[in-house]
C-alpha positions, 0 to 999 in steps of 0.5 A: 191377340186382343190388346190389354186395356190400360189400367184405371187410376182410382184417386183417393182423397188424402183424408188419412195417411197414405199407408192407411188409405191404401190399406183401407182401399185395397179390397175395393181395388181388387173387387173393381179389378175383378168386376171390370176385368182390368187393372186398377191402380190406387193414387193419392196426393200429399194434401187436399189442395194437391189432390184437387189440382190432379183432379182438375188435370184429369189425372184420375179415371175414378176418384173418391172424394168429399161431396163439396170437392166432388161438386167443384169437380162436377162444375169445373171439369164435368166429373160425374157422380157414380155412388155415395158411401154410406152412412153419412159422416159423423162429425166429432170433437175429441180430446185426450182422455188424460186431459178431458174437456168439461164442456165445449166452453173449456176451449176458450183461450186454448188450441184446437187442432185440424188435420184437414182444414178443407174438410166438410167436418172442419167447415161444419165444426167451426160453424158449430163452435161459432154457434156456441159463441166461440170464434176462431182466433178471437176465442181459441187458436187453430193448429193445422196438422197434416194427418189425423195421426198427427192431430191425435199425437198433438192431443196426447202430447198436450199441444192442443186440447181438442180436434175436429175429426170425422168418424172415419178419421177417428177409426183410422187413428192407430189403436194405441193413440185412439185409446188415449182419446175420448169424444167430447161431442158428436155434433153433426152429420154431413153427406158421405164421400162420393165416387166420381168418374172422369168425363174422359172415361168411357161411359160404358166403363163408368156405368160398369163401375157404378153397377159394381160398386152398388153391388159391393157389400159385406157378403164377400170377403173383400167387402167385409174387409173394406167395410170393417176397415173404413166403418162404412156400410155400403154404397147408394145412388145419390139422392136427388139434389144432394150435389147441388145442396153443396153450392152454398159452399163452393166459394168458400171451398175454392178459397180454402183450396188456395190456402197453403197446406 
């Protein structure tokens, strides 16, 4: 009797709460199990820095992560990109509907909340605010919360006047909270998350996973469920040079990952 193959570990960057994350990716897990003919286990971490440490320790066979962290994993541990999720990520500045911001300038002297300070959305957002003449600590205070849910709660309670979030994080916010928020600005787009394969994963399995993910779409019930929950539209082969385009952020990303969560 042939011996059953060991489970594959699919690591998920904790950009939203663990319960939401597992629910969102359950259809993709089931699809991969069917396509690859072996068990797939979902795994995440308490925060982004812990997740990246597990990546460096080769704890994941496959992982879904932000592209700037994917580039670090490629440079430091030879993880290889399989596919990129579409569309690009929309960067949002949001506030409580009950306390709307008249303009970005209204942030001056007040508090901005971040759930994922290491995210590309946060990095791009702070740069965008600087372009508007608003510097962190000089012009506004920064508050950090563990999950997008707590960032939304901070806005609704009045602990902060605005938050930087991705469109996916906004969509994942529980509806009762999300209905109390409004978008102040859709200020940028950044490249979508990437599915990476560990160098310890057999090449044949990695290629099979790539083929399966490229075929994962809304024509199946599992695909419909996944894309509805995540707001994604599909998977693609990464455009040439997109990983290398993250190189200017490598040093700052390393520094952010060293900060206390």
